[in-house]
N, C-alpha and C positions, 0 to 999 in steps of 0.2 A: 452328975446327971444333967445338969443344965447346959454344959458346953455345946453339944450338937445344936441345940435350940438357939444358942447365942450365935454360932457360926452361921446357921441358916438366916438369922436376922441380918448379919453382916453382909452375906451374899445378896439378900433381898434388897438391901440398900444400895449395893453396887448396880444391880439390875435396874432399880427405880431411876438411878441417876442416868444410866445409858438410855433408858426408855424415854426420859424427859428431853434428852439431848437429840435424840433421833430425828424429830421433825425438822430441826434446824440444819441438819446435815444430809437430809434426803435419805436416811436410812444407812449412810456409808459411815464406817468407823473412822473418826478423825485420827485415831492413833494408827491405824493401818496406813492412812494417807501420809501422815507425818513420818512414819518409818520409811515408807518408800521414797519420799522427798529427801529425807536426810541421807539415806543410803546413797542415792543418786548424786546428791550435791557433794558429799565428802569425797566419793570416789572420782567425780569429775574434777574437784579441786586438787586431787592428788595425781592426776593424769596429765601432765604438761603436753604429752604427745597428742592426746585426744583433743585438748584445747587448741594446739597448733593446727591439727587437721580441721577442726571446725572453722578456725579463722581462715584458712586457705579455701575451704568450701564457700564460705561467705563471700570472700573476694571473687572467687570463680563465678558464683552465681550473679553477683553485682555486675561482673564484666559481660556475662551472657545477656543480662537484661539491657545493658547499655548498648551493646552491639545490636540487640534486636530493635531497640528504640531507633538507633541510627538507620538501620535498614528499612524499618517500617516508615520512617519519614520520607524515604525516597520511593519505596514501593509499598503501598498500603496492602498488597496481596502477600506480603512476606509471611511465611508460615510461623506459627508461634515457636517460641524457644523451649516451651515445656507443655506437655499434654497432661490433662487430668488423669487420675487413676481410673482404671476400669470401673464402670458403674457410677462415677461421679458425673452427674448431668447438670450441675449448677450453672455452668458457663456454656451450655450447648446451643442456646438460642443465638440467632444471627446478630442480634443487637450487641452481644458481647464481643463481637469481632471488630467493632469500630472504636476509634480513639474517643475518649481516654479509657473506656471500659476494658478494652483488651489489655491495656497496661495494668489496670487494677487486678484483672484476673491472673495475668502472668506473674506479677509481684506476689500475690497471694500463694500461688501454686509453688513458686520457688521458696517462699518462706515455709510453707507446709513441708516441703522436702527437706529443708535445712533442719527444722525442728525435729523431723524424724531422725536425722543423723545425731542431733544433740541428745535425744532420749534413749538411743539404742547404741549398743556396743561400747558402753563406758566400762572399762576394765574393772572387774571386782564386784559389780553391782548384782545382787541377787536376781535371777531371771524374773521372778514374779514381780519384784519392785520395778524392774525395767519395763514390764508390760504395763504396770500401773501408771508410771510416769508417761509412757508413750500414749496411753489412753487418755490421761488428763490433758496432755498437750493437744490432742485432737479435739477434745471438748472445747478447750479455749479458742482454738483456731476456728472451729465451726461457729462459734459465737461471733467472732470478728470478721468473718467472711464478708466481702463486699456484696455478696448475693443476699445477705440478710438485712440490708438497710434499704429503705425506700429512696435514699438520696444517692446511692451508689449502684443501684440495680436498674439497668436500662429497661428491662422488660416491665418493671413496676412503673417506672416513670412514663414510658409509652402508654400503658393502660390508663394512668392518671390523666394524661393529655387527652386520650380518646374519650374518657367518661367525665371529664371536668372534675375529677377528684371523687366521684361517686364510688369508685372502688374502695376507697378508705372508709366511706360511710357504711358500706355493705360489710367490709371486713370487720369494722367496729361492732356492727350488729352480730356477726358470726362469733366474735370474741365473747360478747355479753351472753349470747346463747350458750356457748361452751362453758362459761363460768357458772351460769345458772344450773345447767345440767350436772356439772361436777359437784356443786354445793348441795344439790338436792338428790345426789346419788342416782341420777337418771343416765341411762346409756347414751352413747354418742348419737348425734343427729343422723337420722336415716336408718338406724337399726331397727326401728319399729316396723319396717317393711319385711323384716326377716325373723318371724316369730316361729320358735320350735313347735312343731305340730301343725303349723298353718302353712308357712311358705318354705320352711326347712325342716329337716328331721321328719319327713312325711312318709317314709317307706312303711307299709302296713306291718304291724306286729303287735304283740302283747307283752306286758310284764308277766313273767312266770315265776319270779322269786324276788323277795325283798328281805334285806336285814338292815341293821343299823348303818351299813356303810355303802351297799350297792343295791341297785335294782338290775335284775337280769332280764333283757328283752330278747324274746324269740321272734324272728321275723317270719311272715307268712310266705309260703312257697309261691313262686311265679312260674313254675314249669310243672309238666305232667309227671316227670320223674326227677329224682335228685340223687346226688352222691350219698353214699351211706354215712360217710364221716362228716360230722357237722364242723363248722368253723366258729371258734370262740374268739371274740375281739376284746383285748384288754387295753383300753385307751389310758393315757396318762391322767392322773388325778388332778393335775394342775389345769386341765381343760375339760370343756364340756364335750361329751362323747361324739356329738353330732357333727364334728369336722369330717367324720367318715360317712355322714348321711346328710350332706348339705342339700342343695336343690336337686331335684330328680335327675337332671342331666349330668351332675358331676358327684353322685353319691356312690361311694365304693361299696357300701352295704347293698344298695339296690343292684349294682352291677353283679356282685357275687350271687345274689338271689336269682337274677335273670340268667346266670350261667349254670343254674342247677345246684347251688350250694345251699345247705341249711345253715343259717347264721344266727348266732347268739351274740349279744354285745352287752358289756357291763356299762351301766350309767352310774357314776359315783355321786355320792352324797356330797353336798357342799358344806364342809365342816364349819362349826362355830366354836365359841369358847367352851361349850360343854364337852367338845371332842378333843381337848388339848392333850390328853394322855394317850390318844391312839398313836401306836408306833408303826414302824416299817413292817414288822411281822404281823400286826393286825391286818394291814392291807394285804399281805399274802394269804392269811388264813380266811379273813372274812370277804376277801375279794376274789382272787384267783381260784383258791381251793373251794370256796363255797360255790362259786359258779360252776366248777367242774363237777362237784357233787350233784348240783341241781341237774346239769345236762346228763349225768349218768343215770339219775333216777328217771328223767323224761325219755331218754334214749339208751336203755340198758345195753351193755355189751357193745357199745360203739366207741371206737377211738376218736379222738378230737384233734383237729388242726388248730392249735393255739397260736394266736397272733397278738403281738403287743406293739404299742406305738409310744415312742419317746420313753418316758419313765415307766410306762406300762410295759414296754419291752424289757427294760432292766428288771422290773419285778417279775415278769414272766420268766426270764432266765434264771433268777434265783429260785422260783417255784419249780421250774423244770429240773434244775440241779438237785434240789431236795427230793423231788419225786423219783428221779433216777436212782439216788442213793437208797431210797426206801423201796426200790423195785416196784413202784407204782407205774404201771405201763399203759396208762390211759391216753397218752399223747401219741398221735400219729405223725406229727411234725411240729416244728416251732418256726414261726415267722416273726421277725423283728423289723419295725420301721423306725429309722433314725434313732436307734437305741444303742446306748454305750454299755459295755461290759467291762471295759478297762478305762480308768479315768485319769491316766497319767498325762494325757493331753486332751483335756476336755473343751478346749476352745476358749473363746473370749469370756464366757461366763466365769472362768477361773479368776478373772479380775476381781470378782466380788466374793471369792471364797479363799480365806486364809484363817488362821486361828484368831486373829484379832477381830476380823470381820464377823466370823461365826459367833464369837462371844457377844459382840454388839447386837447381831441379829437375834441371838437367843433371848437377850434381855428385852428386845422389842416384842417378840413373840410371847415371852413369859408374861408380859404385861397384859396382852390381849388374849393369850391362849391360841392364837393362830397367826399365820402370816397373811396379811391382807392382800387382796388382788391388786391394789393400786401400787403397793411396794414391788410386787413381781413385775407389773407392767412398766414401772419406772426403770428398772434394771435393764429390761429388754429394749426399751426405747433408747437408753443411753448407749447401748452397743451399736445401734444405727441411728445416731442422733441426726445426722444429715438427712437421711431418708424419712425417719419417723417423726422428727420434731421440727427441724428448721424448714424443710420443704413444705410442711403443713402451715407453718407461720406465714411463709411467703404466699403460698397459694390461697389459704383461707382468709388471712387477715390483711394482707397487702394488696393481693389481686382481687380480693372480694368475691372469690368463688368458692364453691363447695365441691370436693371431690365426690364422684358418683359412688354411693355405698354399693358394695357387692356382698354376696353371702359370706365370703371368706373374711372380709373385714368385720362384718357384723358378728360373726361367731368369735373373732378375736376380741371384740369388745364384751363378750359375755363371759366374764371372768369368774374364777373360783378362788377359794382360800385353801390354806394348808394348815393342818394341826401342828402345834408347837413341837411335840415329841417326834412325830414322823419326820418333819422337815429337818429338825436338828440331827436325828439319826442319819438321815439320808445324806446330808452334807458332810457330816463327820466321817461316817463309816465308808461311804463310797467315794465322795469326792476327795476328801483330805487323806484318808487312810487307805483307800483303794483295796478294801477288804475282799471284794468279790473276786477280782482278778488274782489277788494273792492267795486265794483259798482260805481266808481267815474269817469270812462271814458265816456265822454260826446260825443254823436252822434246826431246831429240836436238838440242841447240843451236838450237832454234827456239822462239819464244814459243808457249805453249799458249793461244790467244785463243779465248775462248768465242764471240766473234762469227763464227767459222768454222763453227760448228755449224749445219747447214741442216736436219737431220731434225726432225720434229715432236717436241715435248717435252711431257711430262706431269709436273707438279710438285705435291707435296702438302706442305702446312704444317699444323700442329696448334695449336689455340687456346691451350693452356696449356703451351707448350713452353719448358722452362728451358734446354735444351741448344742448340736451333736455333730461336730465336723466329721466328714466322711472318713478321713484317715483314722480317726478315733473309732468310729463304728467298725471299720475294717479289722480292727484288732481282734475281733472274734475268731479270725482265722488262726491266731496264735494260741487261743485258749480252748477251742473245741476240738474233740477227737471224733468228729462225724463229718459227713458230707455237708459242705457249705455252699449254697448258691448265693452269689453276691451280685447285687444290682446297684449301679451308680446312675442316678437319674438327674436330669436337668431340674433347676428350681431350688428352692430353699426348704427349710425345715417343714413348712406346711404345704406350700404350693407344689413342692416336689412329690409329695404324697397324694395330694389331690390333683391327679394327672390323668384325667379320664380320657378314653379313646376319642380322637378328633380334635383334641386341644392342640392348637397351632404351636409350632416352634418347639415341640418337646422331643427329647431323645434320651436313650439310655444305653448303658453297657451292661452285659450280663455274662458271667462265667460260672462254672461249678468246679469247686476243688473237692476232690475225693479225700476221704480220710487218710488215704495212703499217699496222696500227692505231696510234694514239698511245698512249703510256704514261700511266697515271694513278697516283696515289699509292696506297698500301695503304689509307689511310682512305677515299679515294673508292671504291676497289674494294669495300671491305667494305659501304659504304653502299648500293652499287648491286646487289651480287650477291644473288640470291634464295636463301634457306635451304630445304634439302630435308631431310626426315626420312629416317632410315635410314643404311645403310652406303654408303660411296663405292665399295666393291669392284665392284659390278655396273657402275657407270659406267666404271671403269677398264678392266674386261674388255671392255666394249663398245668403248671408245676403241681398245684393242689390236686388236680385230677389225676395226674400221674402217680401221685402218692396216696391215692384212695383205692378202695376195693374196686375190682373189675365189675362193670355193669352198674346200672342204676336201679333204684327202688322207688316205690310209691312215697310221696311226701309224708313225713310223720305229722301227727296232730300237734297243735300248739299247747304246750303244757301237759300236765298229767295229774288229773284229779285224784286218781287212785294213790299216787305217791306223795301227795301233799304239795304239788306244784301246779295247782290250777291257774289257768290264765286270769289275769287281773286287768288293770287298766290297759287302754290301747297305748301303743308307742306314741310319743317318746317317754310316757311315764310321768312321774311327779318330781323326781330328784333333779332332773334337768332344768326344771322350772324354779328351783330354789335360788334365792338371791342372797 
């Protein structure tokens, strides 16, 4: 009788050990990193051809650099022998074009290229381990980049000469301020200018339903008539909902309301230790389904245009699949923004997801009952360490400047937590086991099969998405037996979605695949789809209108006192303010 209790004690000891180790490793499993390093090192040692190739490449790169040095000594205008990768702006300033800094930059870029060769295409290495080693090499190279030292960065040296070194004094003050804010759990400097309900999340509306997990906001109409079918927005639970209701000029919710749509939006509760046992299905039942039930009570006999963003889109796909199997026909359409349904190629986030890492992460969450916001933010920053970490070190601490805070950056600093059980289930069942795409994800004892969805679907991918790569998002074409309108827009996971009309330098491509049309690869699709300048928002609004009932009606009241969904607090409600 005592054996299960003893086993639980042993497992608890294991979890406690991992949880104590986590702060020293940044939440990364040392076992996972060691396995990747060992796999790579052993196979490299067993590959004399690969080692010979690397030696040859090293000699060739040394020759290129020597030739460049000789040519530059004769003609200072000699073009560089290697260009930075697209998006790498570290060496773009004019000061980097002069000796000796141009040589430092060229040497670094050649080394970076060589280390990419070292960590990739080693025969026999597990692909995941190869990606981990390539990622680790990038982190080390970013640390030693000449742009990150005040003694080798000519831009910093120039600023020091101009200010008499005051840039370092200001940078030190910025560093102390940031340390103090982090120690006292305050948001980043400048975020106080973007308060939900004051400067952002100001579209008029009311909370019309609340449970343990969500507040449902219904927005006030802005037109004399509206489309009959309302829009329900399901944001990801790892973010505050108001990314879709930022400042008035770039609020997607405000835009939809201005185009005659009745909009409802879920605002998720920020979980704490008491919510540790909330699972993925709780989020479906108490989130998507509870919101639909509320809308059905407020607007009886109306179908709903359901829209999900990121993880909210994945959750919506699960809910829509289960509804289709149960012949629940309340959905008029399904829209997914940067949401994956097949996780075989989930992008760079997969670097932090394997069995070893998941076990380590579960131990950390088991200790607290949730995954903290700082752990999630750290992982995302590492994926783009050059942009999100080192560029800030140079700009804020060496140059002594402060980047101007904008609403999207302030929202990004307004982080949330995730419950232990839900996050563990999500990573295991979707990322590692890919149960949704495989038809093995069970809802109410039945598989949630995406093939059961028959309503038209609108799917948005973004060109520079590190969280949900567009080619992964595109895989909905292979899983859905319905009409799929696919949009590929410029920008990244967030900026590509917050793409209001009038935003400069934006473009998108859009096509519709009928259920009977053959599938094409993402590469074929990209080659054939025509690029359009501007925002994709008007096209989506027109698509929603085209899948709504003919004609418009008078705006509905906010809430329904008769059905128990009376209007409560004004938007943005209370959950969005939880810290």
